[in-house]
N, C-alpha and C positions, 0 to 999 in steps of 0.2 A: 540401316535400321531396321528393327521387329516393334511390326504392332503390337500393344497389351493390352487385351481387354477385358475393361474390370465387371463384375455382376452390378446390377442393382443391388442388390441386398448388402456384399459389402463396401459399396458405396454407404449407404444407409447406415453403417455400421461404422465405419471411420467417420461420418458425420456424428452421429451420438458422442463419439469421441472425442471431437474437437468439443461442441458444445461442451462438455464436461470437462475439456481444461480451462475451458473460458470459466464456466463459473465458478473452478476452485481460486485460479487467479483472480478474479474480483470480487470475493469472497477473504483471499489473503488479503489485499489491499483492502479493504474493510477493515479486517481485526488493525494492521499497521495503522492504519490513519485513526484510528479510536487509542490508540495507544498513545502515538502525538500527543491529541489533543489532550490528552489526561496527565500531559507528566506536567510535574511541579517546579514549581520554584528550590532549591537548594536554601537551606534556614542558616542551620550551624553546624559544626560536629558537637556530638555530647557520648562522651564517653568511648570514643573513637568510630562515632557510627555518625552517619552523617542523616540530618534530620529534614525532612521536607517541610515545605509550607506549606496551607493549605490555599494558595495562592495559585491557579493555576499558567504554565508555562506563558500559551498561548491563546489567545479571545478566539472563539465563533469569529470572527471575522476575520482577524490573521488563519486561520484555518482553511476556509470557506477561498481566499485570495489564494494561499498554496495552494489549492488542489484546482482552480481554476483554468482551464482552458485555453479562457483568453488573453489570459494574463500572464499567464506562462511562470508563473507562483515568482513573480519578483523580481526573477532572474537567479532564484537560488538554484539550488540543486546537490544532492545527496554524495558527495565524495567522498567515492569507498576505497579508493587508490590512497593507502597511505606506504 
């Protein structure tokens, strides 16, 4: 095995890149969470278009429960396999 040494400057650069990736993932999670929290119930079809009601699909408490790591989202998960 060959021992490789990484300079402190390169370690700092890699650390900054990793922190940026973490921030981007957290920001994306916030955006998706807001989109899910603001989903509306479908109301009816009019002129072949779906009209949404003003009532939200999830209450604030339900969204909080879904995101709570202690409760594990009530055993729910996203199924991305079709």
